[in-house]
C-alpha positions, 0 to 999 in steps of 0.5 A, spaced: 521 478 489 528 481 486 525 478 479 519 483 479 525 489 478 530 485 473 525 480 470 518 480 470 516 475 466 521 470 470 518 472 476 511 470 473 514 463 471 517 462 478 511 465 482 507 460 478 511 454 480 511 456 487 504 457 487 503 450 484 507 447 490 504 451 495 497 448 493 500 441 494 503 442 501 496 446 502 500 452 505 494 458 505 499 463 507 504 461 501 498 461 496 496 468 498 503 471 498 504 468 492 497 471 489 499 477 492 506 477 488 502 475 481 498 481 482 504 485 483 507 482 476 500 484 473 500 491 476 507 492 473 505 490 466 499 494 466 494 489 467 490 492 472 484 488 471 488 481 472 492 485 478 485 486 481 482 479 481 489 476 483 489 481 489 482 479 491 483 472 490 489 473 495 485 477 500 480 472 500 485 467 503 488 472 508 481 472 510 480 465 511 486 465 515 484 470 520 479 465 522 484 460 524 484 458 531 492 457 531 495 464 533 500 464 527 495 463 521 491 468 524 496 473 525 499 471 518 492 473 515 491 479 519 498 482 516 497 479 509 490 482 508 493 489 510 498 489 505 493 486 500 488 491 501 494 497 500 496 493 494 488 493 491 488 501 493 494 502 488 491 498 483 484 502 483 488 508 484 492 507 477 485 505 474 482 511 476 477 508 480 478 513 487 472 510 490 474 503 491 481 505 492 479 509 498 475 504 501 481 499 500 486 504 504 481 506 509 480 498 511 487 497 511 488 503 515 482 500 520 486 494 521 493 498 522 490 502 527 487 496 531 494 493 531 498 500 533 502 499 526 505 506 525 508 504 519 502 501 516 497 507 518 502 512 515 502 508 509 495 508 508 494 515 510 499 517 505 496 513 499 489 517 501 492 524 501 495 522 494 488 520 492 484 526 494 490 530 491 488 527 485 481 529 486 483 536 488 480 535 495 485 539 498 483 540 505 482 532 505 489 531 502 492 535 507 489 532 513 491 525 511 498 528 509 499 531 516 496 524 520 501 520 515 507 525 517 505 524 525 505 516 524 511 516 519 516 520 524 513 516 530 515 510 527 522 513 523 519 511 517 524 516 513 522 514 506 515 516 507 516 522 512 520 524 505 514 522 501 509 526 505 513 532 506 512 532 498 505 531 498 504 537 503 508 541 498 504 539 493 498 541 496 500 548 498 503 549 491 496 547 488 493 552 493 497 557 491 501 558 498 508 557 495 512 559 501 509 553 505 510 549 499 517 551 498 518 549 505 515 542 505 519 541 498 525 542 502 524 538 508 522 532 503 529 533 500 533 534 506 530 527 508 532 524 502 538 527 502 540 524 510 
């Protein structure tokens, strides 16, 4: 995973080799994880269609694992699907397909709510807020950011608390409510400084 940041091409080679091994040992969870990593690579280099296709392959394996009777496999499938749906949402968002991005974030949100995963809920809601902000649906964006903030605070997810404050600041600034915008942007800076 560290190679994604330092050397993307090396990361892809390692991922491809590991994927061959995962197939040889019939490890579906590893195959799904490696396909997700490969999707991240394609996303980073701007190959969004390849990224989306690879994430979908990963998702289909995670869904298959959710049907297993083995509790570990089932849990891996549930957790993996939540993550890959968020990755898909990001790729669709970057491609400008906001409808699909929102569908993926919404599905991931429902899975996170089912698991009572506060961090996951906060992440999905923040992503939805960003998409609504991009579409100038400011009331929806504000609602998502506020809900995200509640979950992020409960989970002590400081990074996302700061990001959500920033999103709220952007909404208020766009609405011309500069006092509220400054308040939330200052809160974002306070969180990032701590």
